[in-house]
C-alpha positions as CSV (number, residue, x, y, z in Angstrom):
1,M,59.1,-59.4,98.7
2,V,55.7,-59.7,100.3
3,G,52.6,-60.9,98.5
4,I,50.2,-63.7,97.8
5,V,51.7,-67.2,98.2
6,T,48.6,-69.1,97.2
7,Y,44.9,-68.5,96.9
8,G,41.5,-70.4,97.1
9,A,37.8,-69.8,96.6
10,Y,34.4,-71.4,97.2
11,I,31.1,-70.9,95.5
12,P,28.0,-72.9,96.6
13,K,26.7,-75.4,94.1
14,W,23.2,-74.0,94.2
15,R,22.1,-71.3,91.7
16,I,18.8,-69.4,91.3
17,G,17.9,-67.9,88.0
18,R,17.1,-64.2,88.3
19,D,14.0,-64.8,86.2
20,L,12.6,-66.7,89.2
21,L,13.0,-63.6,91.2
22,R,11.7,-61.2,88.6
23,K,10.3,-62.1,85.2
24,G,12.5,-61.2,82.3
25,M,15.7,-60.9,84.2
26,K,18.8,-62.6,82.9
27,G,21.6,-64.5,84.6
28,E,21.7,-66.3,87.9
29,K,23.3,-66.0,91.3
30,A,24.9,-68.4,93.8
31,V,22.9,-69.4,96.8
32,A,24.2,-70.9,100.0
33,G,22.6,-74.1,100.9
34,P,20.3,-74.5,104.0
35,D,23.3,-75.7,106.0
36,E,25.8,-73.1,104.7
37,D,26.7,-69.6,105.9
38,S,29.7,-67.2,105.8
39,V,31.6,-69.4,108.2
40,T,31.2,-72.7,106.3
41,M,32.0,-71.0,103.0
42,A,35.1,-69.4,104.5
43,V,36.3,-72.8,105.7
44,A,35.9,-74.3,102.2
45,A,37.8,-71.4,100.7
46,A,40.6,-71.6,103.3
47,L,41.0,-75.4,102.7
48,D,41.2,-74.7,99.0
49,C,43.9,-72.1,99.7
50,L,45.8,-74.5,102.0
51,N,46.1,-77.2,99.3
52,G,49.8,-78.1,99.2
53,V,50.7,-75.8,102.2
54,E,52.2,-77.0,105.4
55,R,49.6,-75.9,107.9
56,V,52.1,-75.4,110.7
57,S,53.7,-72.7,108.6
58,V,50.6,-70.4,108.9
59,D,51.0,-67.8,111.7
60,G,47.7,-66.0,111.5
61,L,44.2,-66.0,110.1
62,F,42.1,-62.8,109.4
63,F,38.4,-63.2,108.7
64,A,36.4,-60.5,106.8
65,S,32.6,-60.5,106.5
66,T,29.5,-58.4,107.0
67,T,27.4,-61.5,107.8
68,A,29.2,-63.2,110.7
69,P,26.8,-65.4,112.6
70,Y,27.8,-64.0,116.0
71,K,27.8,-60.4,117.3
72,E,30.0,-61.3,120.2
73,K,32.3,-64.2,119.4
74,Q,35.4,-64.3,117.2
75,I,34.8,-66.2,113.9
76,A,38.4,-66.5,112.9
77,T,39.0,-69.0,115.6
78,I,36.3,-71.3,114.2
79,I,37.8,-71.2,110.8
80,A,41.4,-71.7,112.1
81,A,40.2,-74.7,114.1
82,A,38.3,-76.2,111.2
83,A,41.4,-75.7,109.0
84,D,43.5,-77.4,111.7
85,L,45.9,-74.6,112.1
86,R,48.2,-74.1,115.1
87,R,46.8,-72.8,118.4
88,D,49.6,-70.2,118.8
89,I,48.5,-68.0,115.9
90,L,47.1,-64.5,115.6
91,T,43.4,-64.5,114.7
92,A,41.2,-61.4,114.1
93,D,37.8,-60.5,112.6
94,F,37.3,-57.6,110.2
95,A,33.7,-56.5,109.9
96,N,31.0,-53.9,109.2
97,S,32.3,-52.8,105.8
98,L,32.3,-54.2,102.3
99,R,36.1,-53.4,102.2
100,A,36.8,-55.4,105.4
101,G,38.6,-57.9,103.2
102,T,41.1,-55.4,101.8
103,N,41.5,-53.9,105.2
104,A,42.5,-57.4,106.4
105,L,44.8,-57.8,103.4
106,R,46.7,-54.6,104.2
107,A,46.9,-55.6,107.9
108,A,48.3,-59.1,106.9
109,A,50.8,-57.6,104.5
110,D,52.0,-55.1,107.2
111,A,52.3,-57.9,109.7
112,V,54.5,-59.9,107.3
113,K,56.6,-56.9,106.4
114,A,57.1,-56.1,110.1
115,G,58.2,-59.6,110.8
116,S,55.5,-60.4,113.4
117,A,54.3,-63.2,111.2
118,K,55.7,-65.2,108.2
119,K,52.4,-66.2,106.7
120,V,48.9,-64.8,107.3
121,M,45.7,-66.1,105.7
122,V,43.0,-63.6,104.8
123,V,39.5,-65.1,104.2
124,A,36.6,-63.0,103.0
125,S,33.1,-64.5,102.9
126,D,29.6,-63.1,102.7
127,S,26.0,-64.4,102.5
128,R,24.0,-61.1,102.4
129,L,20.2,-60.8,102.0
130,G,18.3,-58.4,99.9
131,G,14.6,-57.9,100.8
132,P,12.1,-59.9,98.7
133,S,11.3,-58.2,95.4
134,S,14.1,-55.6,95.9
135,E,16.9,-54.8,93.5
136,L,19.4,-56.0,96.1
137,E,17.7,-59.4,96.1
138,L,18.5,-59.7,92.4
139,E,22.1,-58.6,92.9
140,V,23.6,-60.3,96.0
141,G,25.1,-63.7,95.8
142,D,27.1,-66.0,98.1
143,G,30.7,-67.0,98.1
144,A,34.1,-66.8,99.7
145,A,37.8,-66.4,98.7
146,A,41.1,-66.7,100.6
147,V,44.7,-65.6,100.0
148,L,47.8,-66.6,101.9
149,I,50.2,-63.7,102.5
150,G,53.9,-64.4,102.9
151,Q,57.4,-63.4,101.8
152,D,58.7,-66.7,100.4
153,N,57.7,-68.3,97.1
154,V,55.5,-65.3,96.4
155,A,53.2,-65.8,93.4
156,V,51.8,-62.3,93.3
157,E,53.8,-59.4,94.8
158,I,52.0,-56.6,96.6
159,E,53.9,-53.6,95.1
160,D,52.1,-50.8,96.7
161,S,48.8,-49.7,98.2
162,Y,46.7,-46.6,98.9
163,S,43.6,-46.1,101.0
164,V,40.8,-43.5,101.3
165,A,38.3,-43.2,104.1
166,N,34.9,-41.7,103.3
167,E,31.9,-41.3,105.5
168,L,28.7,-41.8,103.5
169,I,25.4,-43.5,104.2
170,D,24.8,-45.5,100.9
171,V,24.5,-49.2,101.8
172,W,24.1,-50.3,105.3
173,R,22.5,-52.8,107.7
174,A,21.6,-51.9,111.3
175,D,22.3,-54.3,114.2
176,D,18.8,-55.7,114.1
177,D,18.3,-55.7,110.3
178,K,17.9,-58.9,108.4
179,F,18.0,-57.3,105.0
180,I,20.4,-54.8,103.4
181,R,19.3,-51.2,103.2
182,A,20.3,-48.7,100.5
183,W,19.9,-45.1,99.7
184,E,18.8,-43.8,96.3
185,D,21.0,-45.5,93.7
186,R,22.1,-42.5,91.6
187,F,23.2,-40.6,94.7
188,A,25.0,-43.6,96.2
189,Q,26.9,-44.4,93.0
190,T,27.9,-40.9,91.9
191,V,28.8,-39.5,95.3
192,G,30.1,-42.9,96.6
193,L,31.5,-45.6,94.3
194,L,32.2,-43.5,91.2
195,K,33.9,-40.8,93.2
196,V,35.8,-42.7,96.0
197,V,37.3,-45.6,94.0
198,P,38.8,-43.2,91.4
199,E,40.2,-41.2,94.3
200,A,41.9,-44.2,95.8
201,V,43.1,-45.6,92.4
202,G,44.4,-42.1,91.4
203,G,46.3,-41.9,94.7
204,L,47.8,-45.3,94.1
205,L,48.9,-44.6,90.5
206,K,50.5,-41.3,91.6
207,K,52.3,-43.0,94.6
208,A,53.5,-46.0,92.6
209,G,54.4,-44.0,89.4
210,H,52.1,-46.1,87.2
211,S,49.4,-45.3,84.6
212,P,46.4,-47.4,83.6
213,G,48.3,-48.8,80.6
214,D,50.8,-50.5,83.0
215,F,48.1,-52.9,84.2
216,S,46.9,-56.1,82.5
217,K,43.6,-56.2,84.5
218,L,41.5,-54.0,86.7
219,V,39.8,-55.9,89.5
220,T,37.4,-53.7,91.4
221,Y,34.2,-54.0,93.5
222,A,31.0,-52.8,91.9
223,P,27.4,-53.7,92.8
224,N,26.6,-54.9,89.3
225,S,28.0,-55.3,85.8
226,R,26.7,-51.9,84.6
227,R,28.4,-50.0,87.4
228,A,31.6,-52.0,86.9
229,A,31.8,-51.0,83.2
230,E,31.1,-47.4,84.1
231,L,33.8,-47.4,86.8
232,G,36.3,-48.9,84.4
233,R,35.7,-46.2,81.8
234,K,36.0,-43.5,84.5
235,L,39.4,-44.9,85.5
236,S,40.5,-44.9,81.8
237,F,40.9,-48.7,81.6
238,D,40.0,-50.4,78.3
239,P,36.6,-52.1,79.0
240,K,37.3,-54.8,76.3
241,S,40.8,-55.9,77.4
242,Q,41.7,-54.5,80.8
243,I,38.6,-55.0,83.0
244,Q,38.4,-58.5,84.6
245,D,35.4,-60.4,83.4
246,S,32.6,-60.0,85.9
247,I,31.1,-62.9,87.8
248,F,27.9,-60.9,88.5
249,D,25.8,-62.8,86.0
250,T,26.9,-66.3,87.2
251,V,27.5,-65.7,91.0
252,G,26.2,-62.3,91.9
253,N,27.6,-59.6,94.1
254,T,29.3,-61.5,97.0
255,G,29.9,-58.4,99.1
256,T,33.2,-58.5,101.1
257,A,34.4,-61.5,99.1
258,Y,33.6,-60.0,95.7
259,P,36.9,-58.3,94.9
260,F,38.8,-61.3,96.2
261,M,36.8,-63.7,94.1
262,L,37.4,-61.5,91.0
263,L,41.1,-61.4,91.9
264,V,41.3,-65.2,92.1
265,S,39.5,-65.4,88.7
266,A,42.1,-63.0,87.3
267,L,45.0,-65.0,88.7
268,E,43.6,-68.1,87.1
269,E,44.3,-66.4,83.7
270,A,47.3,-64.3,84.6
271,S,51.0,-64.9,83.5
272,A,54.3,-63.9,85.1
273,G,54.8,-60.2,84.8
274,D,51.2,-59.3,84.5
275,R,50.3,-56.4,86.7
276,I,46.8,-56.2,88.4
277,L,45.1,-53.3,90.1
278,L,42.8,-54.4,92.9
279,A,40.3,-51.9,94.4
280,S,37.6,-52.3,97.0
281,Y,34.7,-50.1,98.1
282,G,32.8,-49.5,101.4
283,N,33.0,-46.2,103.3
284,G,36.2,-45.6,101.4
285,S,38.4,-47.7,99.2
286,D,41.7,-49.6,99.3
287,A,43.7,-49.9,96.1
288,F,46.6,-52.3,95.5
289,S,49.2,-52.7,92.8
290,L,49.9,-56.4,92.3
291,Q,52.4,-58.1,90.0
292,A,52.4,-61.8,89.1
293,T,55.8,-63.7,89.4
294,E,57.1,-67.0,87.9
295,A,55.8,-68.8,91.0
296,L,52.2,-68.2,90.0
297,G,52.4,-70.9,87.3
298,K,53.5,-73.5,89.9
299,I,50.2,-73.2,92.0
300,K,47.8,-73.1,89.1
301,G,45.7,-76.3,88.7
302,N,46.2,-77.3,92.4
303,R,43.1,-75.7,93.7
304,R,39.4,-75.4,92.8
305,G,39.3,-71.6,92.6
306,V,36.5,-69.7,90.9
307,S,36.1,-71.0,87.4
308,A,35.7,-74.7,88.4
309,H,33.2,-73.8,91.1
310,I,31.2,-71.7,88.6
311,E,30.8,-74.7,86.3
312,S,29.8,-77.1,89.1
313,K,26.2,-76.1,89.9
314,R,22.6,-77.2,90.4
315,P,19.5,-75.1,90.3
316,V,17.5,-74.2,93.4
317,P,14.1,-75.9,92.7
318,D,11.9,-72.7,93.1
319,Y,11.6,-69.4,94.8
320,I,9.7,-70.8,97.8
321,T,12.7,-73.2,98.5
322,Y,15.0,-70.2,98.3
323,L,13.0,-68.3,100.8
324,K,13.0,-71.3,103.2
325,W,16.7,-71.8,102.9
326,R,17.3,-68.2,103.7
327,E,14.9,-68.4,106.7
328,I,12.6,-65.8,105.3
329,L,9.7,-68.3,105.5
330,D,9.0,-70.3,108.6
331,T,10.0,-73.9,108.0
332,N,9.3,-75.6,111.3
333,P,6.3,-77.9,110.9
334,Q,4.3,-78.6,114.1
335,H,5.0,-82.3,113.9
336,A,8.8,-81.9,113.6
337,R,11.1,-82.9,116.5
338,P,12.4,-80.0,118.6
339,T,15.9,-78.7,117.8
340,P,18.4,-80.0,120.3
341,I,20.4,-77.8,122.5
342,A,24.2,-78.0,122.2
343,S,26.3,-78.4,125.4
344,A,29.2,-75.9,125.4
345,T,30.9,-78.2,127.9
346,N,30.6,-81.2,125.7
347,L,31.7,-79.3,122.6
348,W,34.8,-78.2,124.5
349,R,35.5,-81.7,125.7
350,E,35.1,-83.3,122.3
351,H,36.6,-80.3,120.4
352,K,39.3,-82.2,118.4
353,G,36.9,-84.7,116.9
354,I,34.3,-82.0,116.0
355,I,35.9,-78.9,114.6
356,P,39.4,-79.9,113.4
357,F,37.8,-83.3,112.7
358,H,40.6,-85.5,114.1
359,G,40.3,-89.2,114.3
360,Q,42.9,-91.5,115.8
361,K,45.2,-94.2,114.6
362,C,46.3,-97.0,116.9
363,K,50.1,-97.2,117.2
364,E,49.9,-101.0,117.8
365,C,47.6,-102.3,115.1
366,G,47.0,-99.3,112.8
367,Q,43.2,-99.2,113.4
368,V,41.7,-95.7,112.5
369,E,38.7,-94.6,114.5
370,W,36.4,-91.7,115.0
371,P,35.5,-90.2,117.5
372,P,38.8,-90.3,119.5
373,Q,38.7,-92.6,122.5
374,R,41.1,-94.2,124.9
375,I,40.8,-97.9,124.0
376,C,41.4,-99.4,120.6
377,S,38.3,-101.3,119.5
378,K,40.4,-103.8,117.6
379,C,43.4,-104.7,119.8
380,Q,42.3,-103.0,123.1
381,T,45.5,-101.1,123.5
382,K,45.0,-98.1,125.8
383,D,46.2,-94.6,125.2
384,Q,48.5,-95.4,122.3
385,F,47.2,-93.3,119.4
386,E,48.3,-90.7,117.0
387,E,45.9,-88.1,115.7
388,V,44.7,-88.3,112.0
389,R,43.1,-85.4,110.1
390,L,39.9,-86.7,108.4
391,S,38.8,-83.5,106.8
392,E,41.1,-84.2,103.8
393,K,40.1,-87.9,103.4
394,R,37.6,-89.0,100.8
395,A,35.0,-91.6,101.9
396,K,32.6,-94.2,100.5
397,L,28.9,-94.5,101.5
398,F,28.5,-97.8,103.4
399,T,24.8,-97.6,104.1
400,H,22.1,-94.9,104.5
401,S,18.5,-94.1,105.5
402,K,16.1,-91.3,104.8
403,D,14.3,-89.1,107.4
404,V,11.3,-87.1,106.2
405,I,10.0,-85.7,109.5
406,T,13.0,-84.0,110.9
407,S,13.0,-80.2,111.5
408,Q,15.7,-79.8,108.8
409,V,14.8,-77.7,105.7
410,D,16.5,-79.9,103.2
411,L,14.3,-83.0,103.2
412,P,14.7,-85.9,103.1
413,L,17.7,-85.9,105.5
414,I,20.1,-88.6,104.5
415,Y,21.6,-90.4,107.5
416,S,24.7,-92.2,106.5
417,V,27.5,-94.5,107.6
418,V,30.7,-93.7,105.7
419,N,34.1,-95.4,105.5
420,F,37.1,-93.1,105.0
421,E,40.1,-94.0,102.8
422,G,42.9,-95.3,104.9
423,G,40.4,-96.4,107.6
424,G,37.8,-94.9,109.9
425,R,34.1,-94.9,110.0
426,M,31.5,-92.4,111.1
427,I,27.8,-91.7,111.2
428,T,26.9,-88.4,109.6
429,T,24.5,-86.9,107.0
430,V,24.9,-86.3,103.3
431,T,24.4,-82.7,102.0
432,D,24.3,-81.0,98.6
433,K,22.7,-84.1,97.3
434,E,20.3,-85.2,94.6
435,V,18.3,-87.8,96.4
436,Q,17.8,-90.0,93.3
437,E,21.6,-90.2,92.9
438,I,22.3,-91.5,96.4
439,H,23.5,-95.1,96.5
440,N,25.7,-97.3,98.7
441,G,29.3,-97.4,97.5
442,M,29.2,-93.8,96.1
443,D,32.3,-91.6,96.6
444,L,31.9,-88.7,99.1
445,E,34.1,-85.9,100.6
446,P,33.9,-84.2,103.9
447,T,32.4,-80.7,104.1
448,F,32.1,-78.3,107.1
449,R,28.5,-77.3,107.6
450,K,25.9,-76.0,110.0
451,L,24.3,-78.8,112.0
452,F,21.6,-76.7,113.7
453,H,21.1,-73.4,115.3
454,S,19.6,-73.2,118.9
455,E,19.6,-70.8,121.8
456,G,21.6,-68.3,119.8
457,H,24.4,-70.8,119.1
458,T,25.3,-72.3,115.7
459,N,26.5,-75.8,116.0
460,Y,29.0,-76.6,113.2
461,F,30.1,-80.1,112.2
462,W,31.5,-82.1,109.4
463,K,29.0,-83.7,106.9
464,T,29.8,-85.5,103.6
465,M,28.7,-84.6,100.1
466,P,29.1,-86.2,96.7
467,I,32.5,-85.5,95.1
468,R,31.9,-82.0,93.6
469,L,35.1,-81.5,91.6
470,K,37.5,-84.2,90.6
């Protein structure tokens, strides 16, 4: 049996009401913070998925997105390093299509079936931009989801799959485009989504010998709630009982991650024996027949998932702030200090302390320190250390200061000294904060974020944030 062993998700805490984008519109969408992107969200979803999993057991990581920060550099390696996975694993990026996530899912399942890997994680994440005042700006939201595919302790069996490839120019973004482009909506939906997804789902039902009535839930990509309901009716699924509740009005259309986030949401409610039909869309469609097993109940409650993230939120102050966070408005004041340039050599040399976030514990006296060094500051023992993963440790704010003239968008910048549980101290910054709530002694947790972007390179590092979910 091959299927989903565990799952995870991430939704930024920030929301913007659609009425701020266009008067009279209802609902809200999730917005990545100024130091978040598809990579940082993917890391958060991967860590949620890995809760309770031995990381050495993971043999591969596939990353799917249409908004990768690099055009020539693998992103899966960044995520694998931040998640502290083994070096001898298979990593791959799937891109350029909204169904890249389900492409990666099928590849992962095939790898496990073939025996070339025992466990492969698939992470889908997107942070797409619709042009100001456009319909797409109202629709797109930010988020990520991850599933771990294996053949032992399977919580959701992948029973069968069926794929359709379809060449159509409906939604696209050229190499030098900042914003998504779309053709006329009626053409794109009637010739694209509402034709291609039923073709894939029909092929799956025929191949697997199922009918719509055999499924508890339909989980499918759609650009908005109206199209999702229309698609469900066209597929002969009961809109009141069989279609998974949309997250469009609370999170938005999260692109590549959207069907995975809906799937995680469905699994949070599913019981053993429930069958789920998963379908994606993007120059074709991938359809999967999934069935929950008894093992699903054992992993519920051990991860943050979708529902908890939806409830944990704060509003973006205003539309101008949103535009600054998304780098649509220039945010570099003339008096700000210049952005530093990261040294690739130094990042390589100090890699273990930066991306996997390893500290060290002295074998002689037990002192925990970060960054790793050769001499223990407490007992002066040399080269006698074991590595300690700090990314899963909570911390307390020891002291802090505020910087209001930095070039960062999210002012004031909170510089902090934090003490980790079990030992270890570091200087970093606090993100996702409400300034008036910051106080020495408060509980914090590590979070992987963008530090700065310079010379075409995004410098990632670990910050801390107030405990988001208990």
